[in-house]
DSSP file (Angstrom, degrees, kcal/mol; ACC not computed):
  #  RESIDUE AA STRUCTURE BP1 BP2  ACC     N-H-->O    O-->H-N    N-H-->O    O-->H-N    TCO  KAPPA ALPHA  PHI   PSI    X-CA   Y-CA   Z-CA
    1    1 A M              0   0    0      0, 0.0     2,-0.3     0, 0.0     0, 0.0   0.000 360.0 360.0 360.0 136.2    0.0    0.0    0.0
    2    2 A E        -     0   0    0      1,-0.0     2,-0.3     0, 0.0     0, 0.0  -0.710 360.0-119.4-106.6 149.3    1.4    3.3   -1.0
    3    3 A W        -     0   0    0     -2,-0.3     2,-0.5     1,-0.0    -1,-0.0  -0.637  23.1-156.7 -85.8 133.6    1.3    6.5    0.9
    4    4 A R        -     0   0    0     -2,-0.3    -1,-0.0     4,-0.0     0, 0.0  -0.955  12.9-139.9-111.6 130.2   -0.6    9.4   -0.7
    5    5 A G     >  -     0   0    0     -2,-0.5     4,-2.5     1,-0.1     3,-0.4  -0.366  28.1-100.1 -84.4 163.8    0.3   12.9    0.4
    6    6 A P  H  > S+     0   0    0      0, 0.0     4,-2.2     0, 0.0     5,-0.2   0.821 121.5  52.7 -57.9 -29.8   -2.1   15.7    1.0
    7    7 A I  H  > S+     0   0    0      2,-0.2     4,-2.4     1,-0.2     5,-0.2   0.890 109.7  48.0 -74.8 -39.1   -1.3   17.3   -2.3
    8    8 A T  H  > S+     0   0    0     -3,-0.4     4,-2.7     2,-0.2     5,-0.2   0.940 111.0  51.4 -62.8 -49.8   -2.0   14.1   -4.2
    9    9 A Y  H  X S+     0   0    0     -4,-2.5     4,-2.2     2,-0.2    -2,-0.2   0.868 110.7  47.7 -55.5 -42.4   -5.2   13.7   -2.4
   10   10 A W  H  X S+     0   0    0     -4,-2.2     4,-2.2    -5,-0.2     5,-0.2   0.952 112.8  49.3 -62.2 -51.5   -6.3   17.3   -3.2
   11   11 A V  H  X S+     0   0    0     -4,-2.4     4,-2.2     1,-0.2    -2,-0.2   0.936 111.7  48.5 -51.3 -55.5   -5.5   16.9   -6.9
   12   12 A E  H  X S+     0   0    0     -4,-2.7     4,-2.0     1,-0.2    -1,-0.2   0.854 110.4  50.7 -59.4 -39.1   -7.3   13.7   -7.1
   13   13 A S  H  X S+     0   0    0     -4,-2.2     4,-1.8    -5,-0.2    -1,-0.2   0.872 109.8  50.3 -62.8 -36.5  -10.4   15.2   -5.4
   14   14 A K  H  X S+     0   0    0     -4,-2.2     4,-2.4     2,-0.2    -2,-0.2   0.868 111.6  48.6 -72.2 -35.8  -10.5   18.1   -7.8
   15   15 A I  H  X S+     0   0    0     -4,-2.2     4,-2.5    -5,-0.2    -2,-0.2   0.943 113.4  46.5 -66.6 -44.3  -10.2   15.8  -10.8
   16   16 A K  H  X S+     0   0    0     -4,-2.0     4,-1.6     1,-0.2    -2,-0.2   0.815 114.2  47.1 -63.8 -33.8  -12.9   13.6   -9.6
   17   17 A G  H  X S+     0   0    0     -4,-1.8     4,-2.5     2,-0.2    -1,-0.2   0.875 111.3  52.4 -73.7 -39.8  -15.2   16.5   -8.7
   18   18 A G  H  X S+     0   0    0     -4,-2.4     4,-2.5     2,-0.2     5,-0.2   0.919 108.4  48.8 -67.6 -41.3  -14.6   18.1  -12.0
   19   19 A L  H  X S+     0   0    0     -4,-2.5     4,-2.6     2,-0.2    -1,-0.2   0.894 110.0  52.6 -62.5 -39.8  -15.5   15.0  -14.0
   20   20 A A  H  X S+     0   0    0     -4,-1.6     4,-2.4     2,-0.2    -2,-0.2   0.941 110.1  48.3 -58.4 -47.6  -18.7   14.5  -12.0
   21   21 A D  H  X S+     0   0    0     -4,-2.5     4,-2.5     2,-0.2    -2,-0.2   0.897 113.3  46.6 -66.1 -36.7  -19.7   18.1  -12.8
   22   22 A M  H  X S+     0   0    0     -4,-2.5     4,-2.7     2,-0.2     5,-0.3   0.946 113.3  48.8 -70.5 -41.5  -18.9   17.7  -16.5
   23   23 A A  H  X S+     0   0    0     -4,-2.6     4,-2.2    -5,-0.2    -2,-0.2   0.950 111.3  51.1 -51.3 -52.3  -20.9   14.3  -16.6
   24   24 A T  H  X S+     0   0    0     -4,-2.4     4,-2.7     1,-0.2     5,-0.2   0.930 109.5  51.3 -54.9 -55.5  -23.8   16.0  -14.7
   25   25 A D  H  X S+     0   0    0     -4,-2.5     4,-2.0     1,-0.2    -1,-0.2   0.894 111.5  45.5 -49.6 -47.1  -23.8   18.9  -17.3
   26   26 A Y  H  X S+     0   0    0     -4,-2.7     4,-0.9     2,-0.2    -1,-0.2   0.892 111.3  51.0 -74.3 -33.3  -23.9   16.7  -20.3
   27   27 A I  H  < S+     0   0    0     -4,-2.2     3,-0.4    -5,-0.3    -2,-0.2   0.897 112.1  49.2 -66.0 -42.5  -26.6   14.4  -18.8
   28   28 A L  H  < S+     0   0    0     -4,-2.7     4,-0.4     1,-0.2    -1,-0.2   0.895 114.5  44.9 -64.2 -41.8  -28.7   17.6  -18.1
   29   29 A A  H  X S+     0   0    0     -4,-2.0     4,-2.2    -5,-0.2    -1,-0.2   0.624  89.7  87.3 -79.8 -10.1  -28.2   18.9  -21.6
   30   30 A A  H  X S+     0   0    0     -4,-0.9     4,-2.5    -3,-0.4     5,-0.2   0.876  84.6  53.4 -63.9 -41.4  -28.9   15.6  -23.4
   31   31 A P  H  > S+     0   0    0      0, 0.0     4,-2.4     0, 0.0    -1,-0.2   0.974 112.2  46.0 -60.3 -51.0  -32.8   16.0  -23.7
   32   32 A I  H  > S+     0   0    0     -4,-0.4     4,-2.6     1,-0.2    -2,-0.2   0.879 112.4  49.9 -59.0 -42.8  -32.4   19.4  -25.4
   33   33 A M  H  X S+     0   0    0     -4,-2.2     4,-2.6     2,-0.2    -1,-0.2   0.837 108.6  53.0 -62.3 -37.9  -29.7   18.0  -27.7
   34   34 A I  H  X S+     0   0    0     -4,-2.5     4,-2.1     2,-0.2    -2,-0.2   0.937 111.7  45.6 -63.2 -47.9  -32.0   15.1  -28.6
   35   35 A G  H  X S+     0   0    0     -4,-2.4     4,-1.8     1,-0.2    -2,-0.2   0.955 114.0  47.3 -66.8 -44.4  -34.8   17.5  -29.5
   36   36 A V  H  X S+     0   0    0     -4,-2.6     4,-3.2     1,-0.2     5,-0.2   0.938 109.7  54.8 -57.3 -45.5  -32.5   19.8  -31.5
   37   37 A S  H  X S+     0   0    0     -4,-2.6     4,-3.2     1,-0.2     5,-0.2   0.904 105.2  54.8 -62.5 -40.0  -30.9   16.7  -33.4
   38   38 A I  H  X S+     0   0    0     -4,-2.1     4,-2.3     1,-0.2    -1,-0.2   0.931 110.5  44.0 -56.8 -48.1  -34.4   15.6  -34.4
   39   39 A G  H  X S+     0   0    0     -4,-1.8     4,-2.1     2,-0.2    -2,-0.2   0.933 114.3  49.7 -65.7 -41.6  -35.1   19.0  -36.0
   40   40 A V  H  X S+     0   0    0     -4,-3.2     4,-3.3     1,-0.2     5,-0.3   0.927 111.4  49.6 -62.5 -39.0  -31.7   19.1  -37.6
   41   41 A Y  H  X S+     0   0    0     -4,-3.2     4,-2.0    -5,-0.2    -1,-0.2   0.900 111.0  48.1 -63.7 -37.8  -32.2   15.6  -39.0
   42   42 A A  H  < S+     0   0    0     -4,-2.3    -1,-0.2    -5,-0.2    -2,-0.2   0.813 115.5  46.0 -72.4 -30.8  -35.6   16.4  -40.4
   43   43 A L  H >< S+     0   0    0     -4,-2.1     3,-0.9    -5,-0.2     4,-0.2   0.901 117.8  40.1 -68.0 -49.2  -34.3   19.6  -42.1
   44   44 A L  H >X S+     0   0    0     -4,-3.3     4,-2.4     1,-0.2     3,-1.6   0.771 101.9  69.2 -83.6 -22.1  -31.2   18.2  -43.5
   45   45 A N  T 3< S+     0   0    0     -4,-2.0    -1,-0.2    -5,-0.3    -2,-0.1   0.609  89.0  69.5 -67.4 -12.9  -32.8   14.9  -44.6
   46   46 A M  T <4 S+     0   0    0     -3,-0.9    -1,-0.3    -4,-0.2    -2,-0.2   0.754 113.8  25.8 -70.3 -26.0  -34.6   17.1  -47.2
   47   47 A F  T <4 S-     0   0    0     -3,-1.6     2,-0.3     1,-0.3    -2,-0.2   0.844 136.1  -6.4-107.1 -50.1  -31.3   17.6  -49.0
   48   48 A S     X  -     0   0    0     -4,-2.4     4,-1.0     1,-0.1    -1,-0.3  -0.991  43.8-145.4-154.4 139.5  -29.1   14.5  -48.1
   49   49 A S  H  > S+     0   0    0     -2,-0.3     4,-2.0     2,-0.2     5,-0.1   0.881 106.4  48.8 -76.8 -39.5  -29.3   11.5  -45.9
   50   50 A N  H  > S+     0   0    0      2,-0.2     4,-2.0     1,-0.2     5,-0.2   0.904 109.3  52.2 -65.1 -42.0  -25.6   11.5  -45.2
   51   51 A L  H  > S+     0   0    0      2,-0.2     4,-2.1     1,-0.2    -1,-0.2   0.817 106.6  55.2 -65.4 -28.6  -25.7   15.2  -44.4
   52   52 A A  H  X S+     0   0    0     -4,-1.0     4,-2.2    -8,-0.2    -2,-0.2   0.944 108.2  47.5 -67.0 -46.4  -28.5   14.6  -41.9
   53   53 A K  H  X S+     0   0    0     -4,-2.0     4,-1.3     1,-0.2    -2,-0.2   0.848 112.2  48.4 -70.9 -28.5  -26.4   12.0  -40.1
   54   54 A F  H  X S+     0   0    0     -4,-2.0     4,-2.3     2,-0.2    -1,-0.2   0.850 109.3  55.6 -61.6 -42.0  -23.4   14.4  -40.0
   55   55 A G  H  X S+     0   0    0     -4,-2.1     4,-1.9     1,-0.2    -2,-0.2   0.895 107.6  47.6 -58.3 -46.7  -25.8   17.1  -38.8
   56   56 A V  H  X S+     0   0    0     -4,-2.2     4,-1.6     2,-0.2    -1,-0.2   0.842 112.0  50.1 -61.8 -41.5  -27.0   14.9  -35.8
   57   57 A A  H  X S+     0   0    0     -4,-1.3     4,-2.5     2,-0.2    -2,-0.2   0.876 110.3  50.9 -67.5 -41.2  -23.4   14.0  -35.0
   58   58 A G  H  X S+     0   0    0     -4,-2.3     4,-3.0     2,-0.2     5,-0.4   0.861 104.7  56.3 -61.9 -41.1  -22.4   17.7  -35.1
   59   59 A V  H  X S+     0   0    0     -4,-1.9     4,-3.0     2,-0.2    -2,-0.2   0.944 111.2  44.1 -60.9 -43.3  -25.3   18.7  -32.8
   60   60 A F  H  X S+     0   0    0     -4,-1.6     4,-2.6     2,-0.2     5,-0.2   0.919 116.2  46.0 -66.0 -46.6  -23.9   16.2  -30.1
   61   61 A V  H  X S+     0   0    0     -4,-2.5     4,-2.0     2,-0.2    -2,-0.2   0.961 117.4  42.5 -60.5 -50.2  -20.4   17.2  -30.5
   62   62 A Y  H  X S+     0   0    0     -4,-3.0     4,-2.6     2,-0.2     5,-0.2   0.951 117.3  47.9 -61.2 -49.8  -21.1   20.9  -30.4
   63   63 A G  H  X S+     0   0    0     -4,-3.0     4,-2.8    -5,-0.4    -1,-0.2   0.880 110.2  52.8 -59.4 -38.2  -23.6   20.5  -27.5
   64   64 A G  H  X S+     0   0    0     -4,-2.6     4,-2.6     2,-0.2     5,-0.2   0.902 109.5  48.0 -59.7 -44.6  -21.2   18.4  -25.6
   65   65 A I  H  X S+     0   0    0     -4,-2.0     4,-2.7    -5,-0.2    -2,-0.2   0.945 114.0  46.7 -61.8 -47.8  -18.5   21.0  -25.9
   66   66 A I  H  X S+     0   0    0     -4,-2.6     4,-1.8     1,-0.2    -2,-0.2   0.889 111.7  51.6 -68.2 -36.6  -20.9   23.8  -24.8
   67   67 A A  H  < S+     0   0    0     -4,-2.8    -1,-0.2    -5,-0.2    -2,-0.2   0.855 114.6  41.3 -70.5 -28.7  -22.1   21.7  -22.0
   68   68 A I  H  < S+     0   0    0     -4,-2.6    -2,-0.2     1,-0.1    -1,-0.2   0.866 112.4  54.4 -78.8 -33.6  -18.7   21.0  -20.7
   69   69 A A  H  <        0   0    0     -4,-2.7    -2,-0.2    -5,-0.2    -3,-0.2   0.804 360.0 360.0 -63.5 -31.9  -17.4   24.3  -21.2
   70   70 A S     <        0   0    0     -4,-1.8    -1,-0.2    -5,-0.2    -2,-0.1   0.494 360.0 360.0 -82.5 360.0  -20.2   26.2  -19.2
């Protein structure tokens, strides 16, 4: 068993807390992103099926970045 110093414990708790906050933000934003992605898919599917799929992926990537950054 290795000894952990107070600095290691502090850094570890900050990382765990930050990851929990990011996961919570993403989970809370998921219903909104699902609704927006349905609209994006319906709109872009009028032009191209592949474009619609990339649009949905873009909504989740961009929404995830915004949720994590806020």
